[in-house]
C-alpha positions as a Markdown table, in Angstrom:
| # | Residue | x | y | z |
|---|---|---|---|---|
| 1 | Met | 0.1 | 0.1 | 0.0 |
| 2 | Ala | 1.1 | 3.4 | -0.3 |
| 3 | Glu | 2.4 | 5.6 | 2.2 |
| 4 | Glu | -0.6 | 7.8 | 2.3 |
| 5 | Thr | -2.8 | 4.6 | 3.0 |
| 6 | Arg | -0.2 | 2.8 | 5.4 |
| 7 | Leu | -0.5 | 6.4 | 7.4 |
| 8 | Ile | -4.2 | 6.5 | 7.3 |
| 9 | Arg | -4.5 | 2.7 | 8.9 |
| 10 | Ala | -1.4 | 3.2 | 11.2 |
| 11 | Gly | -2.3 | 3.8 | 14.7 |
| 12 | Ala | -5.6 | 2.2 | 15.3 |
| 13 | Thr | -7.2 | 1.4 | 18.7 |
| 14 | Pro | -5.8 | -1.2 | 20.3 |
| 15 | Gly | -7.7 | -4.4 | 20.7 |
| 16 | Lys | -7.2 | -4.5 | 24.3 |
| 17 | Leu | -6.9 | -1.4 | 26.8 |
| 18 | Ala | -5.2 | -1.4 | 30.1 |
| 19 | Lys | -8.1 | -1.1 | 32.8 |
| 20 | Thr | -8.0 | 2.0 | 34.8 |
| 21 | Val | -9.9 | 3.1 | 37.4 |
| 22 | Gly | -12.0 | 5.8 | 35.4 |
| 23 | Pro | -13.5 | 4.9 | 32.1 |
| 24 | Pro | -11.5 | 5.6 | 29.1 |
| 25 | Ile | -12.1 | 8.8 | 27.1 |
| 26 | Gln | -13.1 | 7.8 | 23.6 |
| 27 | Lys | -13.1 | 10.9 | 21.0 |
| 28 | Gly | -15.1 | 9.5 | 18.3 |
| 29 | Ser | -18.2 | 10.9 | 15.8 |
| 30 | Thr | -17.9 | 8.1 | 13.7 |
| 31 | Val | -18.3 | 4.3 | 15.2 |
| 32 | Leu | -17.0 | 1.6 | 13.3 |
| 33 | Leu | -19.4 | -1.1 | 13.8 |
| 34 | Pro | -18.8 | -4.9 | 13.7 |
| 35 | Asn | -20.6 | -5.9 | 10.6 |
| 36 | Ala | -23.4 | -5.0 | 8.0 |
| 37 | Gln | -26.0 | -6.5 | 10.2 |
| 38 | Ala | -25.2 | -4.1 | 12.8 |
| 39 | Leu | -24.9 | -0.4 | 10.6 |
| 40 | Tyr | -29.0 | 0.2 | 11.3 |
| 41 | Asp | -29.4 | -1.9 | 14.4 |
| 42 | Asp | -29.2 | 0.9 | 16.4 |
| 43 | Glu | -31.0 | -1.0 | 19.6 |
| 44 | Ala | -27.9 | -3.1 | 20.2 |
| 45 | Phe | -25.1 | -1.1 | 18.9 |
| 46 | Val | -24.1 | 2.8 | 19.2 |
| 47 | Thr | -24.0 | 3.8 | 15.8 |
| 48 | Tyr | -22.5 | 7.1 | 16.3 |
| 49 | Gly | -20.6 | 9.1 | 18.5 |
| 50 | Arg | -23.4 | 11.5 | 19.7 |
| 51 | Ala | -25.4 | 8.6 | 21.2 |
| 52 | Gly | -22.6 | 8.1 | 24.1 |
| 53 | Leu | -19.1 | 6.3 | 24.4 |
| 54 | Ala | -17.3 | 4.5 | 27.5 |
| 55 | Ala | -17.3 | 7.8 | 29.7 |
| 56 | His | -20.8 | 8.6 | 29.0 |
| 57 | Glu | -22.2 | 5.4 | 29.9 |
| 58 | Ser | -19.9 | 5.2 | 32.8 |
| 59 | Leu | -21.4 | 8.3 | 34.5 |
| 60 | Lys | -25.4 | 7.3 | 33.4 |
| 61 | Ser | -24.9 | 4.4 | 35.6 |
| 62 | Ala | -23.4 | 5.7 | 38.1 |
| 63 | Leu | -25.9 | 8.3 | 37.9 |
| 64 | Ala | -28.9 | 5.9 | 37.6 |
| 65 | Glu | -27.0 | 4.2 | 41.1 |
| 66 | Met | -27.3 | 7.4 | 43.0 |
| 67 | Glu | -30.8 | 8.5 | 41.5 |
| 68 | Gly | -32.3 | 4.4 | 42.2 |
| 69 | Ala | -33.0 | 4.8 | 38.4 |
| 70 | Cys | -33.6 | 2.7 | 35.4 |
| 71 | Gly | -32.7 | 5.1 | 32.9 |
| 72 | Val | -30.9 | 8.3 | 33.0 |
| 73 | Glu | -29.8 | 10.7 | 29.7 |
| 74 | Leu | -27.4 | 13.5 | 30.0 |
| 75 | Tyr | -27.7 | 16.9 | 28.3 |
| 76 | Pro | -25.3 | 20.1 | 28.0 |
| 77 | Ser | -26.6 | 22.2 | 31.0 |
| 78 | Gly | -29.3 | 21.8 | 33.8 |
| 79 | Leu | -31.2 | 23.8 | 31.8 |
| 80 | Ala | -31.5 | 21.8 | 28.7 |
| 81 | Ala | -32.0 | 18.7 | 31.3 |
| 82 | Phe | -35.4 | 20.5 | 32.5 |
| 83 | Thr | -36.4 | 22.0 | 29.3 |
| 84 | Gly | -35.7 | 18.9 | 27.7 |
| 85 | Ala | -37.5 | 16.4 | 29.6 |
| 86 | Met | -40.5 | 18.8 | 29.4 |
| 87 | Leu | -40.3 | 18.7 | 25.7 |
| 88 | Ala | -40.1 | 15.0 | 26.0 |
| 89 | Val | -43.4 | 14.6 | 27.5 |
| 90 | Leu | -45.4 | 17.3 | 26.3 |
| 91 | Lys | -46.9 | 18.3 | 23.5 |
| 92 | Ala | -49.4 | 21.0 | 22.2 |
| 93 | Gly | -53.1 | 21.0 | 24.1 |
| 94 | Asp | -51.3 | 20.1 | 27.3 |
| 95 | Glu | -50.9 | 22.3 | 30.3 |
| 96 | Val | -48.0 | 21.9 | 33.0 |
| 97 | Leu | -48.4 | 23.2 | 36.7 |
| 98 | Val | -45.2 | 25.0 | 37.7 |
| 99 | Thr | -44.5 | 26.0 | 41.2 |
| 100 | Asp | -43.8 | 29.9 | 41.2 |
| 101 | Asn | -40.2 | 29.5 | 42.9 |
| 102 | Ile | -38.7 | 27.8 | 39.9 |
| 103 | Tyr | -35.4 | 28.5 | 38.4 |
| 104 | Lys | -35.6 | 32.0 | 36.5 |
| 105 | Pro | -34.0 | 30.5 | 33.5 |
| 106 | Ser | -36.9 | 27.2 | 33.6 |
| 107 | Arg | -39.6 | 30.0 | 33.9 |
| 108 | Arg | -38.3 | 31.9 | 30.8 |
| 109 | Phe | -38.8 | 28.5 | 29.2 |
| 110 | Cys | -42.0 | 28.2 | 30.2 |
| 111 | Asp | -43.1 | 31.5 | 29.5 |
| 112 | Gln | -41.1 | 32.2 | 26.1 |
| 113 | Val | -40.6 | 28.6 | 24.6 |
| 114 | Leu | -43.9 | 26.3 | 25.9 |
| 115 | Ala | -46.6 | 29.1 | 25.0 |
| 116 | Arg | -45.1 | 29.1 | 21.6 |
| 117 | Tyr | -45.8 | 25.5 | 20.9 |
| 118 | Gly | -49.1 | 25.5 | 22.5 |
| 119 | Val | -48.2 | 24.1 | 25.6 |
| 120 | Gly | -50.6 | 25.9 | 29.0 |
| 121 | Val | -48.5 | 27.1 | 31.9 |
| 122 | Arg | -49.8 | 28.0 | 35.0 |
| 123 | Tyr | -48.2 | 29.0 | 38.3 |
| 124 | Phe | -49.1 | 28.1 | 41.9 |
| 125 | Asp | -47.4 | 29.1 | 45.5 |
| 126 | Pro | -44.9 | 26.7 | 46.5 |
| 127 | Arg | -46.9 | 26.8 | 49.8 |
| 128 | Thr | -49.9 | 25.4 | 48.3 |
| 129 | Ser | -50.7 | 22.1 | 50.2 |
| 130 | Pro | -50.3 | 18.6 | 47.9 |
| 131 | Glu | -54.8 | 18.9 | 48.1 |
| 132 | Asp | -55.2 | 22.7 | 46.7 |
| 133 | Leu | -52.2 | 21.9 | 44.3 |
| 134 | Leu | -54.1 | 19.0 | 42.6 |
| 135 | Ala | -57.6 | 20.9 | 42.7 |
| 136 | Leu | -55.9 | 23.3 | 40.4 |
| 137 | Ala | -55.5 | 20.0 | 38.0 |
| 138 | Thr | -57.4 | 20.1 | 34.8 |
| 139 | Asp | -58.3 | 17.4 | 32.0 |
| 140 | Ala | -55.3 | 18.8 | 30.2 |
| 141 | Thr | -52.8 | 19.0 | 32.9 |
| 142 | Arg | -50.2 | 16.5 | 32.1 |
| 143 | Leu | -47.1 | 17.6 | 34.2 |
| 144 | Ile | -46.2 | 19.3 | 37.5 |
| 145 | Ala | -43.0 | 20.9 | 37.7 |
| 146 | Leu | -41.4 | 21.5 | 41.4 |
| 147 | Glu | -38.2 | 22.6 | 42.9 |
| 148 | Ser | -37.7 | 21.7 | 46.6 |
| 149 | Pro | -36.2 | 23.7 | 48.3 |
| 150 | Gly | -37.1 | 26.5 | 45.9 |
| 151 | Ser | -35.0 | 28.9 | 44.1 |
| 152 | Leu | -33.7 | 32.0 | 45.8 |
| 153 | Thr | -36.4 | 31.4 | 48.9 |
| 154 | Phe | -36.0 | 28.0 | 49.8 |
| 155 | Glu | -39.5 | 26.9 | 50.1 |
| 156 | Met | -39.9 | 23.2 | 50.8 |
| 157 | Gln | -42.8 | 20.8 | 49.2 |
| 158 | Asp | -44.1 | 17.7 | 50.0 |
| 159 | Leu | -43.2 | 16.0 | 47.3 |
| 160 | Ala | -44.0 | 12.6 | 48.0 |
| 161 | Ala | -47.6 | 13.7 | 48.7 |
| 162 | Ile | -47.8 | 15.6 | 45.5 |
| 163 | Ala | -46.5 | 12.6 | 43.6 |
| 164 | Ala | -48.7 | 10.5 | 45.0 |
| 165 | Leu | -51.6 | 12.7 | 44.3 |
| 166 | Ala | -50.9 | 13.4 | 40.9 |
| 167 | Lys | -50.2 | 9.6 | 39.6 |
| 168 | Ala | -53.8 | 8.8 | 40.8 |
| 169 | Arg | -54.9 | 11.4 | 38.4 |
| 170 | Gly | -52.3 | 10.2 | 36.0 |
| 171 | Ile | -50.4 | 13.4 | 35.9 |
| 172 | Leu | -46.6 | 13.3 | 35.7 |
| 173 | Thr | -44.3 | 14.8 | 38.1 |
| 174 | Leu | -40.9 | 16.3 | 37.7 |
| 175 | Ala | -38.8 | 17.7 | 40.4 |
| 176 | Asp | -35.5 | 19.7 | 40.2 |
| 177 | Asn | -33.1 | 18.4 | 42.5 |
| 178 | Thr | -30.3 | 20.3 | 41.9 |
| 179 | Trp | -30.3 | 21.3 | 45.9 |
| 180 | Gly | -30.5 | 17.8 | 46.7 |
| 181 | Ala | -27.7 | 16.7 | 44.5 |
| 182 | Gly | -29.4 | 13.3 | 43.9 |
| 183 | Phe | -27.5 | 12.3 | 47.1 |
| 184 | Leu | -29.0 | 14.0 | 50.1 |
| 185 | Tyr | -32.3 | 13.5 | 48.5 |
| 186 | Lys | -33.8 | 11.0 | 46.1 |
| 187 | Pro | -36.9 | 12.5 | 44.3 |
| 188 | Leu | -37.4 | 9.0 | 42.3 |
| 189 | Ala | -37.5 | 7.0 | 45.8 |
| 190 | His | -40.6 | 9.7 | 46.9 |
| 191 | Gly | -42.7 | 8.7 | 43.8 |
| 192 | Val | -41.6 | 11.3 | 41.8 |
| 193 | Asp | -41.5 | 10.5 | 37.7 |
| 194 | Ile | -38.8 | 12.5 | 36.2 |
| 195 | Ser | -35.2 | 14.1 | 38.6 |
| 196 | Val | -33.7 | 16.6 | 37.2 |
| 197 | Gln | -30.6 | 18.1 | 38.3 |
| 198 | Ala | -28.1 | 20.7 | 37.2 |
| 199 | Leu | -24.7 | 18.2 | 37.8 |
| 200 | Thr | -22.7 | 21.8 | 36.8 |
| 201 | Lys | -23.4 | 22.3 | 40.5 |
| 202 | Tyr | -22.7 | 19.5 | 43.0 |
| 203 | Val | -21.9 | 16.8 | 41.0 |
| 204 | Gly | -19.5 | 18.5 | 39.1 |
| 205 | Gly | -17.8 | 20.8 | 42.1 |
| 206 | His | -15.3 | 22.6 | 40.7 |
| 207 | Ser | -17.0 | 25.3 | 38.7 |
| 208 | Asp | -15.4 | 24.4 | 35.5 |
| 209 | Val | -18.1 | 21.7 | 33.8 |
| 210 | Phe | -21.5 | 22.1 | 32.5 |
| 211 | Met | -24.3 | 19.0 | 32.3 |
| 212 | Gly | -27.5 | 18.2 | 33.4 |
| 213 | Ser | -29.1 | 15.1 | 33.9 |
| 214 | Ala | -32.7 | 13.6 | 33.9 |
| 215 | Ala | -33.7 | 10.3 | 35.7 |
| 216 | Val | -36.6 | 8.2 | 35.7 |
| 217 | Thr | -37.6 | 4.5 | 37.2 |
| 218 | Asp | -40.5 | 3.9 | 34.2 |
| 219 | Thr | -39.0 | 2.3 | 31.2 |
| 220 | Arg | -41.7 | 4.1 | 29.0 |
| 221 | Leu | -40.3 | 7.3 | 30.0 |
| 222 | Ala | -37.1 | 6.5 | 29.7 |
| 223 | Arg | -37.8 | 5.7 | 26.2 |
| 224 | Gln | -39.0 | 8.9 | 25.8 |
| 225 | Leu | -36.2 | 10.8 | 27.5 |
| 226 | Thr | -33.8 | 9.2 | 25.1 |
| 227 | Asp | -36.4 | 9.9 | 22.1 |
| 228 | Gly | -36.0 | 13.7 | 22.8 |
| 229 | Val | -32.4 | 13.8 | 23.4 |
| 230 | His | -31.8 | 11.9 | 19.6 |
| 231 | Asn | -34.4 | 14.4 | 18.0 |
| 232 | Leu | -33.0 | 17.4 | 19.4 |
| 233 | Gly | -29.6 | 16.5 | 19.1 |
| 234 | Trp | -27.9 | 16.9 | 22.2 |
| 235 | Ala | -24.4 | 15.9 | 23.2 |
| 236 | Val | -22.0 | 16.2 | 25.9 |
| 237 | Ser | -18.2 | 16.1 | 25.0 |
| 238 | Pro | -16.2 | 12.8 | 26.4 |
| 239 | Glu | -13.9 | 14.8 | 28.5 |
| 240 | Asp | -16.9 | 16.5 | 30.0 |
| 241 | Ala | -18.3 | 13.1 | 31.3 |
| 242 | Tyr | -15.0 | 11.9 | 32.8 |
| 243 | Gln | -14.8 | 15.1 | 34.7 |
| 244 | Met | -18.1 | 15.0 | 35.7 |
| 245 | Leu | -17.8 | 11.1 | 36.8 |
| 246 | Arg | -14.8 | 12.4 | 38.6 |
| 247 | Gly | -16.5 | 14.9 | 40.7 |
| 248 | Leu | -19.5 | 12.4 | 41.3 |
| 249 | Arg | -16.9 | 10.1 | 43.0 |
| 250 | Thr | -16.0 | 12.5 | 45.6 |
| 251 | Leu | -19.7 | 14.1 | 45.8 |
| 252 | Pro | -20.6 | 12.5 | 49.4 |
| 253 | Val | -17.3 | 14.0 | 51.5 |
| 254 | Arg | -18.0 | 17.6 | 49.7 |
| 255 | Leu | -21.5 | 17.8 | 50.7 |
| 256 | Glu | -21.2 | 16.6 | 54.3 |
| 257 | Gln | -18.2 | 19.4 | 54.6 |
| 258 | Gln | -19.9 | 21.9 | 52.6 |
| 259 | Gly | -23.2 | 21.4 | 54.5 |
| 260 | Gly | -21.9 | 21.3 | 57.7 |
| 261 | Ala | -20.1 | 24.5 | 57.7 |
| 262 | Ala | -23.1 | 26.2 | 56.1 |
| 263 | Leu | -25.1 | 25.1 | 58.9 |
| 264 | Arg | -22.5 | 26.5 | 61.6 |
| 265 | Ile | -22.7 | 29.7 | 59.4 |
| 266 | Ala | -26.6 | 30.3 | 59.2 |
| 267 | Ala | -26.6 | 29.8 | 63.0 |
| 268 | Trp | -24.1 | 32.4 | 63.5 |
| 269 | Leu | -25.8 | 34.7 | 60.9 |
| 270 | Ala | -29.1 | 34.2 | 62.9 |
| 271 | Gln | -27.7 | 36.0 | 65.8 |
| 272 | Gln | -26.4 | 39.2 | 64.1 |
| 273 | Pro | -28.3 | 42.4 | 64.7 |
| 274 | Gln | -28.2 | 43.0 | 60.9 |
| 275 | Val | -30.0 | 39.7 | 60.0 |
| 276 | Val | -33.6 | 39.3 | 60.6 |
| 277 | Glu | -34.3 | 35.8 | 58.9 |
| 278 | Val | -32.3 | 33.3 | 58.0 |
| 279 | Ile | -34.0 | 31.1 | 55.3 |
| 280 | His | -32.6 | 27.1 | 55.8 |
| 281 | Pro | -35.0 | 24.3 | 55.6 |
| 282 | Ala | -32.1 | 22.3 | 57.8 |
| 283 | Leu | -31.7 | 24.9 | 60.5 |
| 284 | Pro | -33.6 | 23.5 | 63.4 |
| 285 | Gly | -36.2 | 26.3 | 64.4 |
| 286 | Ala | -37.0 | 26.7 | 60.4 |
| 287 | Arg | -40.5 | 26.6 | 58.8 |
| 288 | Asp | -39.8 | 23.7 | 56.6 |
| 289 | His | -37.5 | 22.1 | 59.0 |
| 290 | Asp | -39.7 | 19.1 | 59.9 |
| 291 | Leu | -40.4 | 18.1 | 56.0 |
| 292 | Trp | -36.4 | 18.6 | 55.5 |
| 293 | Lys | -35.9 | 16.3 | 58.4 |
| 294 | Arg | -38.0 | 13.8 | 57.5 |
| 295 | Asp | -36.8 | 13.4 | 53.8 |
| 296 | Tyr | -33.5 | 14.4 | 53.7 |
| 297 | Lys | -30.1 | 13.0 | 54.8 |
| 298 | Gly | -28.2 | 16.1 | 54.5 |
| 299 | Ala | -28.0 | 19.6 | 53.8 |
| 300 | Cys | -26.0 | 21.5 | 50.9 |
| 301 | Gly | -24.0 | 24.5 | 51.1 |
| 302 | Leu | -27.0 | 26.8 | 49.6 |
| 303 | Phe | -29.2 | 28.7 | 51.6 |
| 304 | Gly | -30.5 | 32.6 | 52.2 |
| 305 | Phe | -31.2 | 35.2 | 54.6 |
| 306 | Val | -32.7 | 38.6 | 54.9 |
| 307 | Leu | -31.2 | 41.9 | 56.2 |
| 308 | Gln | -32.6 | 44.6 | 58.0 |
| 309 | Pro | -34.4 | 46.9 | 56.2 |
| 310 | Ala | -31.5 | 49.0 | 54.1 |
| 311 | Pro | -31.2 | 51.1 | 50.8 |
| 312 | Pro | -29.4 | 49.4 | 47.6 |
| 313 | Arg | -26.3 | 51.1 | 48.6 |
| 314 | Ala | -25.9 | 49.1 | 51.9 |
| 315 | Val | -26.7 | 45.9 | 50.1 |
| 316 | Asn | -23.8 | 46.7 | 47.6 |
| 317 | Ala | -21.4 | 48.0 | 50.1 |
| 318 | Phe | -21.8 | 44.7 | 52.1 |
| 319 | Leu | -21.1 | 42.3 | 48.9 |
| 320 | Asp | -18.4 | 44.5 | 47.6 |
| 321 | Ala | -16.6 | 44.5 | 51.0 |
| 322 | Leu | -16.6 | 40.5 | 50.8 |
| 323 | Glu | -13.1 | 39.0 | 49.9 |
| 324 | Leu | -13.7 | 35.4 | 50.3 |
| 325 | Phe | -17.1 | 35.6 | 49.3 |
| 326 | Gly | -16.9 | 35.5 | 45.4 |
| 327 | Leu | -20.1 | 37.6 | 43.4 |
| 328 | Gly | -21.4 | 34.7 | 41.0 |
| 329 | Phe | -24.9 | 33.6 | 40.2 |
| 330 | Ser | -23.6 | 29.7 | 40.0 |
| 331 | Trp | -23.2 | 27.5 | 43.4 |
| 332 | Gly | -21.9 | 23.9 | 44.2 |
| 333 | Gly | -18.5 | 24.5 | 43.8 |
| 334 | Phe | -15.3 | 24.5 | 46.0 |
| 335 | Glu | -15.8 | 28.3 | 46.5 |
| 336 | Ser | -18.0 | 30.3 | 48.6 |
| 337 | Leu | -20.4 | 32.9 | 46.7 |
| 338 | Ala | -23.0 | 35.6 | 47.4 |
| 339 | Ile | -25.6 | 37.2 | 46.1 |
| 340 | Ser | -28.5 | 39.9 | 46.4 |
| 341 | Cys | -31.7 | 38.1 | 45.0 |
| 342 | Asp | -34.3 | 41.1 | 45.0 |
| 343 | Pro | -34.2 | 41.9 | 41.7 |
| 344 | Gln | -34.9 | 38.3 | 40.7 |
| 345 | Leu | -38.3 | 37.7 | 42.1 |
| 346 | Gly | -40.2 | 40.3 | 40.2 |
| 347 | Lys | -41.6 | 37.6 | 38.0 |
| 348 | Arg | -43.1 | 35.9 | 40.7 |
| 349 | Lys | -46.8 | 35.8 | 40.7 |
| 350 | Ser | -46.5 | 35.0 | 44.6 |
| 351 | Ala | -43.4 | 36.4 | 45.9 |
| 352 | Pro | -43.0 | 36.4 | 49.6 |
| 353 | Lys | -42.6 | 39.5 | 51.1 |
| 354 | Phe | -39.1 | 40.0 | 53.1 |
| 355 | Ala | -38.8 | 42.3 | 55.9 |
| 356 | Gly | -35.5 | 43.8 | 54.3 |
| 357 | Pro | -33.2 | 42.9 | 51.3 |
| 358 | Leu | -33.0 | 38.8 | 50.9 |
| 359 | Met | -29.3 | 37.6 | 50.0 |
| 360 | Arg | -28.2 | 34.1 | 49.1 |
| 361 | Leu | -25.0 | 32.4 | 50.2 |
| 362 | His | -23.0 | 29.3 | 49.1 |
| 363 | Ile | -20.7 | 28.0 | 51.5 |
| 364 | Gly | -17.4 | 26.5 | 50.2 |
| 365 | Leu | -14.6 | 24.4 | 51.5 |
| 366 | Glu | -12.9 | 27.1 | 53.3 |
| 367 | His | -12.4 | 27.1 | 56.6 |
| 368 | Pro | -15.7 | 28.3 | 58.3 |
| 369 | Asp | -13.8 | 31.0 | 60.7 |
| 370 | Asp | -12.4 | 32.5 | 57.7 |
| 371 | Leu | -15.9 | 32.8 | 56.1 |
| 372 | Val | -17.6 | 34.3 | 59.1 |
| 373 | Ala | -14.6 | 36.9 | 59.6 |
| 374 | Asp | -15.4 | 37.9 | 55.9 |
| 375 | Leu | -18.9 | 38.2 | 56.8 |
| 376 | Lys | -18.0 | 40.2 | 59.4 |
| 377 | Arg | -16.3 | 43.1 | 57.2 |
| 378 | Gly | -19.4 | 43.0 | 55.3 |
| 379 | Phe | -21.6 | 43.9 | 57.9 |
| 380 | Ala | -19.1 | 46.3 | 58.8 |
| 381 | Ala | -19.3 | 47.7 | 55.5 |
| 382 | Phe | -23.6 | 47.7 | 55.6 |
| 383 | Asp | -23.3 | 49.3 | 58.9 |
| 384 | Ala | -21.3 | 52.4 | 57.7 |
| 385 | Ala | -23.7 | 52.7 | 54.3 |
| 386 | Leu | -26.9 | 53.0 | 56.2 |
């Protein structure tokens, strides 16, 4: 053969790969099939790299183990997991009931995209009882979208009770479980049909890779999710799948450390004169503490607190004085973050009324004493700006 041909054929994949603790990272769009019969047998063979190779399959298998699922699909982001799962089960003429404390980009999708495709959307107060929530359902209601604890305001819902009542009516339930990370809380075990999370947050754990997942226990739903991913052409890279699997290995120890530090700092904040209220369901005495204690085996590092009434300049002074807390919207990584929340609450139908500005903290892996000292700097600047 000519040298050109020999160079093309040289360096083929080894027939036997060395066994490592992590899966091989296979980079390939083309998948070579063993024979002509396999070319169109996509039930038995991966026929195109977008469907996922070794790292993807290892990650999905590990997530299924954690979630107690029969099927898991991967998406390019947490938002894509939420929207993709909804698109997979909804059609024109359907209606979805959505908790009013849903993640803001998820709300934007409901308002701007679902409506264009003839899917009705109604929002309900997250404090609505399971019975009253199901009383809102109509013959067109196909899905109830939940998030507990809710974004920014951390209201908890009795997902088990809602799921049981919905199932009796033939209505699907979907829960954004990013706060519980699939480890602290397991929606599928409580009867929820679809468990969605932004793997970007705690599973990745290092603020450097985007991904989302949707997990189910029903094989029919698993097929719908798979079809949805394939029909929309979504894929995640093998490198990102590998990184996400690596993050998953250390998820329990990071959650334990960050959750414990967050509770310690939340308890300290509750004693500060600048703070009216700490909003953390795992904090003893919190409004939803009993529900959290019943269903969760731990807490993550994300919670909120309400400052004393103050003008925007004092809120900004508090944030700008922080040195260890970064100012950023994501969370779940190794670093601590802080944001003000009030500008995001304007779209809600049933926004809670707080005595002062609402703040959100994510507690990272820094030492809690250092984070407390940083918050003290913030409070000093807050007081000076009043």
